[in-house]
C-alpha positions in Angstrom: -35.6 -24.0 63.7 -35.8 -20.6 62.2 -36.3 -17.8 64.8 -39.2 -16.0 64.4 -39.0 -12.4 63.4 -41.5 -9.9 64.5 -43.2 -8.4 61.2 -41.8 -4.6 63.0 -38.2 -5.3 63.4 -36.2 -3.2 61.7 -34.5 -3.8 58.1 -31.0 -3.6 57.9 -30.6 -1.0 55.5 -26.5 -0.9 55.7 -25.1 -0.4 52.4 -24.3 -3.6 50.5 -21.6 -3.8 48.1 -22.4 -3.4 44.4 -23.4 -6.1 42.2 -20.0 -7.5 40.1 -20.1 -8.0 36.4 -20.5 -11.4 34.9 -17.6 -13.0 33.5 -19.7 -12.9 30.3 -20.0 -9.3 30.9 -16.2 -8.2 31.7 -15.3 -10.2 28.2 -17.3 -8.2 26.2 -15.0 -5.5 24.5 -17.2 -2.6 23.8 -14.7 -0.8 21.5 -15.4 2.4 19.2 -18.8 0.9 17.9 -19.7 4.5 16.6 -16.6 5.3 15.2 -15.6 2.1 13.3 -19.5 2.7 12.4 -18.7 6.1 10.5 -15.6 4.7 8.7 -17.8 1.6 7.7 -20.5 4.2 6.2 -17.4 5.9 4.1 -16.7 2.5 3.5 -20.0 1.9 1.7 -20.5 5.3 0.2 -17.5 4.0 -1.6 -18.4 0.2 -2.8 -21.9 2.4 -3.9 -19.5 4.6 -6.1 -17.6 1.7 -7.0 -20.7 -0.3 -8.4 -22.0 2.9 -10.2 -18.7 3.6 -11.9 -18.5 0.1 -13.0 -21.7 -0.4 -14.2 -20.8 2.7 -16.7 -17.7 1.2 -17.7 -19.3 -1.2 -18.9 -22.0 0.7 -20.4 -19.3 2.6 -22.3 -17.3 -0.2 -23.6 -14.3 1.1 -21.5 -13.8 -1.9 -20.0 -10.9 -3.5 -22.3 -9.4 -0.1 -22.6 -6.2 -1.1 -20.3 -4.9 -4.3 -21.1 -2.5 -4.9 -18.3 -2.7 -5.6 -14.6 -0.4 -3.3 -12.2 -1.9 -3.2 -8.6 0.6 -0.3 -7.8 2.2 0.9 -10.7 -0.9 1.3 -12.9 -2.1 4.3 -10.4 0.4 6.6 -12.7 -2.0 7.2 -15.1 -0.2 8.3 -18.9 1.9 11.1 -18.2 3.1 12.2 -22.0 2.2 11.5 -25.5 4.5 8.9 -26.1 2.9 7.0 -23.2 -0.5 7.7 -24.1 0.8 6.0 -28.4 1.9 2.9 -26.1 -1.1 2.0 -24.4 -3.0 2.7 -27.5 -0.8 0.3 -29.5 -1.6 -2.0 -26.8 -5.2 -1.4 -26.9 -4.9 -2.0 -31.1 -3.9 -5.6 -30.8 -7.0 -6.8 -29.1 -9.7 -8.3 -30.5 -12.6 -5.2 -29.3 -10.2 -2.5 -31.2 -9.6 -5.3 -34.3 -12.9 -6.7 -34.7 -15.5 -3.1 -33.7 -13.4 0.0 -33.0 -10.6 0.1 -35.7 -11.6 4.0 -36.5 -11.3 4.8 -33.4 -9.0 8.0 -32.5 -6.5 8.8 -29.7 -8.6 10.9 -28.7 -11.8 9.1 -28.2 -9.1 6.1 -26.7 -8.4 8.4 -24.1 -12.2 8.8 -22.9 -12.7 5.0 -22.5 -9.2 5.0 -20.7 -9.9 7.2 -18.1 -13.0 5.4 -17.6 -11.6 2.2 -17.2 -8.6 3.7 -14.8 -10.8 5.7 -13.1 -12.7 2.2 -12.4 -9.5 0.8 -10.8 -8.3 3.4 -8.7 -11.2 3.9 -7.2 -10.8 0.3 -5.8 -7.2 1.4 -4.8 -8.3 4.1 -3.0 -11.1 1.9 -1.3 -8.2 -0.8 0.2 -6.3 2.4 1.1 -9.4 3.6 2.9 -10.0 -0.1 4.7 -6.2 -1.1 5.6 -5.8 2.6 7.1 -8.9 2.6 9.1 -8.6 -1.3 10.1 -5.3 -0.6 11.5 -5.5 2.7 13.4 -8.5 0.8 15.8 -6.6 -2.0 15.9 -3.4 -0.6 17.1 -5.3 1.6 19.7 -7.2 -1.8 20.2 -10.3 0.0 19.9 -12.2 -2.8 18.3 -15.2 -4.5 20.0 -14.7 -8.3 20.8 -16.2 -10.4 17.8 -15.8 -7.9 15.5 -12.1 -8.8 14.4 -12.5 -11.2 12.1 -15.8 -9.4 10.7 -13.8 -6.0 9.6 -10.7 -8.9 8.5 -13.4 -9.9 5.6 -14.2 -7.2 4.2 -10.5 -6.6 3.4 -9.9 -9.9 2.4 -13.1 -9.8 0.0 -12.0 -7.1 -1.3 -8.6 -7.9 -2.2 -10.5 -11.1 -3.7 -12.6 -8.6 -5.9 -9.3 -6.7 -7.3 -8.2 -10.8 -8.6 -11.5 -11.7 -10.0 -11.9 -7.3 -11.5 -9.0 -8.8 -13.5 -10.1 -12.0 -14.4 -12.7 -11.1 -15.9 -10.9 -8.3 -18.0 -8.4 -11.3 -19.3 -11.1 -12.8 -20.8 -11.9 -9.9 -23.6 -8.6 -9.5 -24.1 -7.8 -12.8 -27.0 -9.6 -14.8 -29.2 -13.2 -13.4 -31.1 -14.5 -11.9 -28.1 -15.0 -8.3 -28.0 -15.9 -7.3 -24.5 -15.3 -9.7 -21.3 -16.9 -12.9 -20.2 -20.4 -12.3 -19.0 -20.4 -15.1 -16.0 -17.3 -13.2 -15.1 -18.9 -10.1 -15.0 -22.1 -11.5 -12.7 -19.5 -12.8 -10.5 -17.4 -9.5 -10.2 -20.7 -7.3 -9.7 -22.1 -10.8 -7.3 -19.1 -10.5 -5.2 -19.7 -6.4 -5.0 -23.0 -7.2 -3.5 -21.5 -9.0 -1.0 -19.5 -6.7 0.3 -22.4 -3.8 -0.5 -24.4 -6.2 2.0 -21.8 -7.3 5.0 -21.3 -3.8 5.0 -25.0 -2.4 5.5 -25.5 -5.4 7.9 -22.1 -4.5 10.2 -23.6 -0.5 9.7 -27.0 -1.6 11.2 -25.5 -4.0 14.1 -23.5 -1.1 15.6 -25.9 1.4 15.2 -27.2 0.0 18.3 -25.4 -1.6 21.8 -24.7 -5.6 22.5 -27.1 -5.3 25.3 -29.8 -3.7 23.2 -29.4 -6.4 20.5 -29.2 -9.3 22.6 -32.6 -7.9 24.4 -34.9 -7.3 21.2 -33.9 -10.8 19.8 -36.1 -12.0 22.5 -39.0 -10.6 20.5 -37.8 -11.3 17.1 -40.2 -13.2 14.2 -38.7 -15.6 13.4 -41.7 -16.6 10.5 -40.9 -13.3 9.1 -37.4 -13.6 9.2 -37.0 -16.9 7.3 -39.5 -15.0 4.5 -37.7 -11.6 3.9 -34.4 -14.2 3.8 -36.1 -15.5 0.6 -36.6 -12.3 -0.6 -33.6 -11.4 -0.2 -32.1 -14.9 -1.5 -34.3 -14.4 -4.8 -33.2 -10.5 -5.2 -29.7 -11.1 -4.9 -30.3 -13.7 -7.9 -32.3 -11.3 -9.7 -28.7 -9.1 -9.8 -26.6 -11.9 -10.8 -29.1 -11.6 -14.0 -29.0 -8.6 -14.4 -25.3 -8.5 -15.0 -25.9 -11.3 -17.1 -28.3 -9.3 -19.3 -25.6 -6.4 -19.1 -22.7 -8.6 -20.2 -24.3 -9.5 -23.2 -26.1 -6.3 -23.8 -29.0 -8.0 -24.3 -31.2 -5.4 -22.7 -31.1 -3.7 -26.2 -31.9 -6.9 -28.0 -35.8 -7.1 -27.5 -37.8 -3.4 -26.8 -41.1 -4.5 -26.4 -42.7 -5.5 -23.6 -44.3 -7.3 -21.8 -43.8 -9.2 -24.7 -40.3 -10.4 -26.4 -40.4 -10.0 -30.3 -44.3 -10.3 -30.5 -44.0 -13.7 -28.5 -44.4 -14.7 -24.6 -41.1 -16.8 -25.1 -38.7 -16.2 -27.3 -38.3 -17.9 -30.3 -34.3 -17.5 -30.5 -34.2 -18.5 -27.0 -31.8 -21.8 -27.6 -29.7 -20.4 -30.6 -26.3 -21.4 -29.5 -24.7 -24.4 -29.1 -24.4 -26.2 -26.7 -27.2 -25.6 -25.2 -26.3 -24.6 -21.7 -24.7 -21.4 -23.6 -27.9 -19.6 -23.6 -28.3 -19.4 -20.0 -24.9 -17.2 -19.9 -23.8 -16.0 -23.6 -27.9 -16.2 -25.2 -29.4 -12.5 -25.4 -32.9 -13.7 -26.0 -33.1 -16.0 -23.0 -30.7 -14.4 -20.6 -33.3 -11.4 -20.8 -36.0 -13.7 -20.5 -34.9 -15.4 -17.4 -33.8 -11.4 -16.2 -37.9 -10.8 -17.0 -39.0 -13.4 -15.3 -37.5 -13.5 -12.2 -38.4 -9.9 -11.8 -42.2 -10.7 -11.8 -41.5 -13.6 -9.4 -39.4 -11.2 -7.2 -42.5 -8.6 -6.9 -44.8 -11.2 -6.5 -43.3 -12.8 -3.7 -42.2 -9.3 -2.2 -46.1 -8.8 -2.0 -46.4 -12.0 0.0 -43.6 -11.0 2.4 -45.2 -7.7 2.8 -48.5 -9.3 3.5 -47.1 -11.1 6.1 -45.4 -8.2 7.8 -49.2 -6.9 8.3 -49.2 -8.9 11.2 -46.2 -7.9 13.2 -47.0 -5.2 16.2 -43.5 -3.2 15.7 -44.4 -0.1 13.7 -41.0 0.2 12.7 -40.6 -2.7 11.3 -44.0 -2.8 9.2 -42.9 0.6 7.6 -39.1 -1.0 7.0 -41.6 -3.6 5.0 -43.4 -0.6 3.4 -40.1 1.2 2.0 -38.9 -2.4 0.7 -42.6 -2.5 -1.2 -42.6 0.8 -3.0 -38.1 0.6 -3.6 -39.7 -3.2 -5.2 -42.5 -1.4 -7.2 -39.9 1.4 -8.2 -37.5 -0.9 -9.8 -39.4 -2.7 -11.7 -40.7 0.3 -13.3 -37.5 1.5 -13.5 -37.0 -2.3 -15.4 -39.7 -2.0 -18.1 -38.4 1.9 -19.3 -35.2 0.3 -19.4 -35.9 -2.0 -21.8 -38.6 -0.2 -23.9 -35.9 2.6 -24.6 -32.9 -0.3 -25.7 -31.0 0.2 -22.4 -29.8 4.0 -22.8 -26.9 4.8 -20.5 -28.5 7.4 -17.9 -31.9 4.6 -17.0 -29.7 1.4 -17.6 -27.5 3.1 -14.4 -30.5 4.2 -12.2 -31.8 1.2 -12.4 -28.6 -0.6 -10.8 -28.5 1.5 -8.6 -32.1 1.2 -7.7 -30.9 -2.6 -7.0 -28.4 -1.4 -4.1 -31.1 0.5 -2.5 -33.4 -2.7 -2.9 -30.9 -5.1 -1.7 -30.3 -2.6 1.6 -33.9 -1.7 2.4 -34.3 -5.5 2.3 -31.3 -6.1 4.2 -32.9 -3.6 6.7 -36.2 -5.3 6.9 -34.6 -8.7 7.5 -32.5 -6.7 10.8 -35.5 -5.2 12.2 -37.4 -8.8 11.9 -34.6 -10.3 14.2 -34.3 -6.8 15.9 -37.1 -4.8 16.7 -36.7 -1.9 18.1 -38.2 -1.1 21.2 -41.7 0.9 21.4 -44.5 2.4 23.8 -47.0 0.1 25.0 -49.0 2.8 23.0 -47.0 2.0 19.5 
């Protein structure tokens, strides 16, 4: 039987050894989270610029001006009149020049050449910034536990993007095609948004400590997260549909709204044979699909926003508020782009709006998974 102790007996106040961290805690390497986050922010900004420059390259019909892919030596632009003449002669051999730009002068060629060269050069800069940053943190062993693979993934996808870019350009260098294949353009833009989305998510994750994320996940809202994930998927699909519109110059075909050529469903929706080509190359059906999915995204966005009103977290609700504001703005931009036959300035702002919207949806999803701490009063 245990010995009885008086309630007035003094308690031993001798200092006890500090609690030892668990194995999991010791295994976690915090790394330079803040510095890596800053590096990723630079990459994020560069990728956004890359998407904008890529869009302008397409809108100015500059993408086929450089007919060769030279990952290293291609970084050096023409430095003499002789080299410029050689590049112009190469351009004259492709269908775009022969069937569309046969009256183009050398000075006009230089304009589209610089657009494409700048686009490719920016890709090289992004690859260099990634490589130098990753090497720096890896050599100094400052990469947090579990993050090496994620950072390598960004670089690998960036390298793949270069190959897909040339695969896209090569589709317009032969045959009777005047532009690149629309589905290849959609693949190229789609991968750019995947890279951008990953970087955005990593920036959000590195903005808070692992302990904070683990703690906040206990208060996550699974149903809201599931719904906003669905919104993210249909929003991404809308980006792909938008790329098909751009690839076919379909935004300049039907310039009335809400009808298309006076019809609810365009009469020429299935003018190409075989019928399935219309989903990728038919100007009428491509634009109709982009419009229809836009309505679906907007209505679904309202449903998700209404669901977010039940969240008890103020920051989470505000994030969904901004998604709804941007969703409305993007729809207005889309209608304006159609009504004015997709002028360059409106079309590129519409594309940039897609970047902002996808990132806002990602942030709302992040906060649904990892709500920030707030006071009881809040």
